[in-house]
Structures are given as C-alpha cells and as structure tokens.
C-alpha positions as CSV (number, residue, x, y, z in Angstrom):
1,M,5.8,9.4,17.5
2,S,5.2,10.8,14.1
3,S,2.0,9.6,12.3
4,F,4.3,7.7,9.9
5,W,5.6,5.4,12.6
6,I,2.2,5.1,14.3
7,N,0.7,4.0,11.0
8,V,3.5,1.6,10.3
9,K,3.1,0.0,13.7
10,R,-0.7,-0.3,13.2
11,L,-0.2,-1.9,9.8
12,L,2.4,-4.5,10.6
13,P,0.0,-7.0,12.2
14,Y,-2.4,-6.7,9.2
15,K,0.6,-7.6,7.0
16,N,1.7,-10.4,9.4
17,L,5.0,-8.6,9.9
18,E,7.1,-7.8,12.9
19,V,9.6,-4.9,13.1
20,K,12.5,-7.2,12.5
21,D,10.8,-8.5,9.3
22,L,10.3,-4.9,8.1
23,A,13.9,-4.1,8.7
24,F,15.1,-7.2,6.9
25,R,12.9,-6.5,3.9
26,A,13.9,-2.9,3.8
27,N,17.5,-4.0,4.0
28,V,18.3,-1.8,7.0
29,P,19.4,-2.7,10.5
30,Y,16.7,-3.4,13.0
31,S,18.1,-0.6,15.1
32,T,17.3,1.9,12.3
33,I,13.6,1.1,12.4
34,I,13.5,1.0,16.2
35,N,15.4,4.2,16.6
36,G,13.2,6.0,14.2
37,M,10.1,4.8,16.1
38,N,11.6,5.7,19.5
39,K,13.0,9.0,18.5
40,N,9.8,10.1,16.8
41,S,11.7,11.0,13.6
42,M,10.7,10.7,10.0
43,P,12.8,8.3,8.1
44,L,14.8,9.4,5.0
45,A,12.7,9.5,1.9
46,D,14.2,6.4,0.4
47,L,13.5,4.3,3.5
48,A,9.9,5.7,3.8
49,L,9.3,4.7,0.2
50,K,10.7,1.2,0.8
51,I,8.5,0.8,3.8
52,S,5.4,1.9,1.9
53,K,6.2,-0.6,-0.9
54,I,6.8,-3.4,1.6
55,L,3.5,-2.7,3.3
56,N,1.8,-2.2,-0.1
57,I,0.4,1.1,1.1
58,P,0.8,4.5,-0.7
59,L,3.4,6.6,1.1
60,D,0.9,9.5,1.5
61,S,-1.4,7.1,3.5
62,L,1.5,6.4,5.9
63,L,1.9,10.1,6.4
64,E,-1.8,10.7,7.2
65,D,-3.1,11.3,10.8
66,E,-3.5,8.0,12.7
67,A,-7.3,8.5,12.7
68,L,-7.4,8.4,8.9
69,I,-5.3,5.2,8.7
70,T,-7.5,3.5,11.3
71,E,-10.5,4.1,9.1
72,N,-8.6,2.4,6.2
73,T,-7.9,-0.8,8.1
74,E,-11.0,-2.4,6.5
75,G,-9.5,-1.6,3.1
76,I,-6.3,-3.3,4.3
77,K,-8.2,-6.4,5.2
78,K,-9.7,-6.4,1.7
79,L,-6.2,-6.2,0.2
80,E,-5.3,-9.2,2.2
81,S,-8.4,-11.0,1.0
82,K,-7.4,-10.2,-2.5
83,D,-4.0,-11.7,-1.8
84,S,-5.7,-14.8,-0.4
85,E,-7.8,-15.1,-3.6
86,N,-4.7,-14.8,-5.7
87,N,-3.0,-17.6,-3.7
88,L,-6.1,-19.8,-4.1
89,Y,-6.0,-19.2,-7.9
90,R,-2.3,-20.1,-8.0
91,K,-2.9,-23.2,-6.0
92,N,-5.7,-24.4,-8.4
93,K,-4.4,-22.9,-11.6
94,I,-4.0,-26.3,-13.4
95,L,-7.6,-27.2,-12.6
96,I,-8.9,-23.8,-13.6
97,D,-7.0,-23.8,-16.9
98,S,-8.2,-27.3,-17.7
99,F,-11.8,-26.4,-16.8
100,E,-11.6,-23.4,-19.1
101,K,-10.8,-25.6,-22.1
102,L,-14.0,-27.6,-21.7
103,P,-17.2,-27.0,-23.7
104,E,-19.8,-24.8,-22.0
105,N,-22.3,-27.6,-21.4
106,I,-19.7,-29.7,-19.7
107,K,-18.6,-26.7,-17.5
108,L,-22.2,-26.2,-16.4
109,S,-22.6,-29.8,-15.5
110,I,-19.3,-29.8,-13.5
111,Q,-20.3,-26.6,-11.7
112,E,-23.7,-28.1,-10.7
113,L,-22.0,-31.2,-9.5
114,I,-19.5,-29.3,-7.4
115,I,-22.2,-27.1,-5.9
116,R,-24.4,-30.1,-5.0
117,M,-21.4,-31.9,-3.4
118,A,-20.4,-28.8,-1.4
119,E,-24.0,-28.4,-0.1
120,S,-24.1,-32.0,1.0
121,Y,-21.2,-31.6,3.4
C-alpha cells in the first residue's frame, strides 16, 4: 500500500471517520477508495486533494513515509482539541458575548465566583 493510503487509514480514526464516510464526503463511490487502498495505487490528484481537505491534513503530509505521519498523530490530537474548543465556544457564545459587555470589576467578581463554585464540586 502506498504511504498515501497507509496515512489515510491511520488518520481516519483520529477524525472519527470510516472509509464510507470519506468516500461520501469526497463524492466518490466507496469502491473507488477501497480499490485504491487494495491496489496500492495513488489516487488522481483531484481526489488526493479532496481527501487531504476532508482530513484537514496538508497533502504533502499524506504523501510522507508512514513513520513520519505516526510522529504527527499528537499534532492531530491537538487539532481535534482545537475543534473541541471551537465547539465549546459556539455552544457558549451568548454567555461569552454577554460577559464581555460587563465592566471589568463585575467580570472579575463573576470569574472568582465561578472558580470557587467549580472548586467546591
């Protein structure tokens, strides 16, 4: 299997994707992805680029030797952590926006209150 497909297979779990999800998002038949993996063939450039965008990984990283991509899995976890932080922000956006409108002394009091409450649980 080419390093491209090895790297794609290793990244799918980190992105909570299965091969069928990848095929759907790339708008190609499932068999296209499976055949590429099984035949050890590089995908066409446009498909490789789609896959890199879906996985949010630079195309050149997908083309690297598998050992190099393994070293980068921690970075992938950090990307997912960043996504989680973004989701947390979106979920609490109304609170954050309202909080930012308050005067500084009120903000500090609220921060202290929240910290104390969290520590007591």
